[in-house]
N, C-alpha and C positions, 0 to 999 in steps of 0.2 A: 839131455836129455834135459827137455823141454819141464821151463817153472811159471813157465805160463805162456797161454796163445798168442799166434805168432801171425800179428795181426796184418801185419805187411807182405804175406803168401797168402791167408784169407781172401783180402783181398784182392790181389792178384788171380786168385783164382774165381775171385765173381765176376773179375771187370774180362777176364777167358771167357769166363760160358755167355755171360753176353753178348761179347763181343764172336763168338763165333769157332773159336781159335776151339776149344771145345765144347762136346757137344754135351749136351746135359741128362744124357743118358752114360755114357761113359760115365762121368764127375758123377753119378746118383750112385752106380753100380760101386766101382773106386769108392763114394764114402762110407755107404752097406760094410765092405766088407774091413774098416777100419774102426765101426761104431763098431762089429763083432771083433774084434782084436782082443784077443786071452789078457794081454796088458789094462789097468784099468786106465795108466792116464792117457796110451793114445786114442780109447775108449770116449776119456774127456773130453781130449782139443777135438776127437772129429762130429761132436757131437754141436762143439762150437762155430767148425765151418759148415756145420749143418745151417742150424740154428741164422749165420749169416749167412750162406746163398739161400733160403730161406729165404729173405729179410728183402735181397737185396739182383739175387737173379730173372724171379718171374714164377708166368706162369705154364714155361715148359719142363722148365727142376719140380718145380712141383708136383703136375706128373709125374714125372719119372719115378721122385723122392719119396711121393703118398700112398703107394702102395700098398696094399696089406698084409702082402710078407715084409715089407720095411716097418708094420704098421710092430705089427706079432712082435720083430727082432726088438725093442722095444719095450717089447710089454717085457717080453723076454731077458733083455736084460736088467729092467727095471727087481726082473723079481728077482736076479744073480742078485743086486744090489739090497736090496729089501731085505734077504735069507741073510745076506755078510751082513749087516748093521747087526740085525736080532737077533745072527746067533744061531737062528732052527734051522 
């Protein structure tokens, strides 16, 4: 169990996406699955990776990750988090 984000692995992923070793579509799909994981720690760390990829991987990654479906998933995740915090 990680206590903090694995920045070395995150940067390696960013380099792999930029270098063409991993397609942006594949990375976006894999990250979407991790963001939607039932384990909140997995979701949180996946969001850190998504943020890093958005900042470092360029437009092709943006096109793959910033879809209406992904935004809806983030919205639902935020709603669940809000409900968990407020207890409503």
